[in-house]
Residue frames as qw, qx, qy, qz and C-alpha x, y, z in Angstrom:
[[0.120, 0.680, -0.705, 0.164, -45.23, 271.25, 172.56],
 [0.839, -0.073, -0.538, -0.036, -44.30, 267.64, 173.25],
 [0.740, -0.671, 0.010, 0.046, -43.41, 266.44, 176.80],
 [0.069, 0.843, -0.533, 0.032, -39.71, 267.37, 177.54],
 [0.612, -0.310, 0.727, -0.030, -39.12, 263.75, 178.61],
 [0.796, 0.496, 0.346, -0.029, -40.42, 262.61, 175.21],
 [0.436, 0.874, -0.208, 0.055, -37.90, 264.89, 173.43],
 [0.335, -0.675, 0.655, -0.065, -35.12, 263.67, 175.57],
 [0.779, 0.008, 0.627, 0.016, -35.83, 260.00, 174.66],
 [0.706, 0.692, 0.148, 0.022, -36.01, 261.07, 170.91],
 [0.143, 0.898, -0.411, 0.059, -32.61, 262.82, 171.25],
 [0.514, -0.455, 0.725, -0.059, -31.05, 259.73, 172.99],
 [0.803, 0.280, 0.527, 0.006, -32.49, 257.45, 170.19],
 [0.285, -0.233, 0.543, 0.755, -30.77, 259.65, 167.50],
 [0.391, 0.659, 0.640, -0.064, -34.20, 260.53, 166.00],
 [0.115, -0.301, 0.263, 0.909, -34.22, 262.59, 162.88],
 [0.535, 0.669, 0.442, -0.266, -36.82, 264.01, 160.45],
 [0.380, -0.079, 0.561, 0.732, -35.71, 264.01, 156.77],
 [0.412, 0.572, 0.159, -0.691, -37.39, 266.54, 154.51],
 [0.405, 0.115, 0.799, 0.429, -38.66, 265.27, 151.19],
 [0.003, 0.273, 0.553, 0.787, -40.98, 266.22, 148.33],
 [0.294, -0.656, -0.696, 0.004, -43.78, 266.46, 150.84],
 [0.343, -0.762, -0.208, 0.509, -42.17, 269.56, 152.31],
 [0.406, -0.030, 0.378, 0.832, -40.70, 270.96, 149.02],
 [0.219, 0.487, 0.056, -0.843, -41.94, 274.18, 147.47],
 [0.342, 0.273, -0.609, -0.661, -42.48, 272.33, 144.12],
 [0.031, -0.134, -0.986, 0.088, -44.35, 269.26, 145.69],
 [0.521, -0.117, -0.139, -0.834, -48.13, 269.11, 145.12],
 [0.200, -0.042, -0.968, 0.145, -49.96, 266.68, 147.37],
 [0.572, -0.536, -0.308, -0.539, -53.51, 266.04, 148.45],
 [0.353, -0.574, 0.532, -0.513, -53.59, 266.08, 152.23],
 [0.770, -0.222, 0.541, -0.255, -52.73, 262.61, 153.60],
 [0.899, 0.436, -0.030, -0.031, -51.59, 261.21, 150.22],
 [0.707, -0.430, 0.373, 0.420, -48.25, 259.60, 149.87],
 [0.517, 0.139, 0.516, 0.669, -47.93, 260.22, 146.14],
 [0.194, 0.855, 0.194, -0.440, -48.30, 263.64, 144.46],
 [0.693, 0.602, 0.177, 0.355, -46.57, 265.59, 141.68],
 [0.524, -0.437, 0.080, 0.727, -43.59, 267.85, 141.11],
 [0.354, 0.907, 0.176, -0.144, -43.91, 271.18, 139.47],
 [0.170, -0.791, 0.455, 0.372, -40.10, 271.45, 139.00],
 [0.159, -0.295, 0.857, 0.391, -39.87, 268.40, 136.75],
 [0.770, 0.356, 0.094, -0.521, -41.97, 267.14, 133.85],
 [0.331, -0.236, 0.854, 0.326, -41.63, 264.19, 131.47],
 [0.545, 0.242, -0.401, -0.696, -43.12, 262.92, 128.30],
 [0.680, -0.025, 0.673, -0.291, -45.34, 260.01, 129.04],
 [0.270, -0.098, 0.842, 0.456, -45.14, 257.24, 126.33],
 [0.135, 0.521, 0.820, 0.194, -48.96, 257.40, 125.59],
 [0.084, -0.856, -0.495, 0.122, -50.21, 260.67, 126.96],
 [0.312, 0.758, 0.014, 0.573, -47.52, 263.39, 126.23],
 [0.156, 0.464, -0.419, 0.764, -46.17, 265.95, 128.65],
 [0.666, -0.585, -0.440, -0.142, -46.94, 265.25, 132.33],
 [0.343, -0.753, 0.428, -0.363, -45.95, 266.44, 135.86],
 [0.472, 0.284, -0.820, 0.157, -43.66, 263.92, 137.39],
 [0.802, -0.480, -0.248, -0.255, -45.26, 261.63, 139.97],
 [0.302, 0.451, -0.667, 0.511, -43.28, 261.54, 143.25],
 [0.644, -0.481, -0.570, 0.170, -43.50, 259.98, 146.71],
 [0.240, -0.932, -0.019, -0.271, -43.62, 262.57, 149.57],
 [0.749, -0.594, 0.201, 0.215, -40.54, 260.90, 151.24],
 [0.751, 0.260, 0.192, 0.575, -38.31, 261.18, 148.20],
 [0.161, -0.898, 0.028, 0.407, -36.13, 264.11, 147.40],
 [0.750, 0.490, 0.112, 0.429, -34.11, 265.43, 144.47],
 [0.552, -0.116, -0.109, 0.818, -31.12, 267.89, 144.48],
 [0.013, 0.415, 0.239, 0.878, -33.36, 270.81, 143.55],
 [0.419, -0.634, -0.635, 0.139, -35.30, 270.48, 146.88],
 [0.044, 0.333, -0.216, 0.917, -36.28, 273.83, 148.38],
 [0.166, -0.352, -0.831, 0.397, -38.04, 273.65, 151.66],
 [0.227, -0.598, -0.364, -0.677, -41.47, 275.39, 151.93],
 [0.072, 0.183, -0.612, 0.766, -41.75, 277.04, 155.29],
 [0.624, -0.116, -0.001, -0.773, -45.57, 277.01, 155.18],
 [0.857, -0.034, -0.473, -0.202, -45.45, 273.23, 154.93],
 [0.559, 0.095, -0.649, 0.507, -43.06, 273.00, 157.85],
 [0.303, -0.509, 0.151, -0.791, -45.29, 275.07, 160.07],
 [0.880, -0.333, -0.201, -0.272, -46.73, 271.91, 161.75],
 [0.821, 0.066, -0.369, 0.431, -43.19, 270.68, 162.48],
 [0.178, 0.435, -0.287, 0.835, -42.30, 274.02, 163.97],
 [0.549, -0.494, 0.070, -0.670, -45.35, 274.16, 166.22],
 [0.919, -0.224, -0.305, -0.114, -44.88, 270.60, 167.41],
 [0.461, -0.792, 0.401, -0.010, -41.45, 271.22, 168.78],
 [0.917, 0.040, 0.340, 0.203, -39.92, 268.66, 166.51],
 [0.457, 0.883, -0.109, 0.019, -37.97, 271.19, 164.38],
 [0.327, -0.740, 0.587, 0.006, -34.70, 270.36, 166.19],
 [0.734, -0.090, 0.669, 0.079, -34.80, 266.92, 164.59],
 [0.681, 0.711, 0.087, -0.152, -34.71, 268.15, 160.99],
 [0.732, -0.214, 0.372, 0.530, -31.66, 267.03, 159.02]]
């Protein structure tokens, strides 16, 4: 749990955490990677045919569905209150 004074400063600063593909049930990412793939969307590559869609972990589409397992670290950290 973070220091209560730290949390207070974050609140005063208007700090928020936005969920993106990195926390989506459809996102597939290697730990620490910024780019991964989306299992909810596919496309036809001009040369190689059907492919999973490459996505950045900070992006998000309207079909976003939070994966609670992926949010476990946020919950344990005490930062859950800052999720938008």
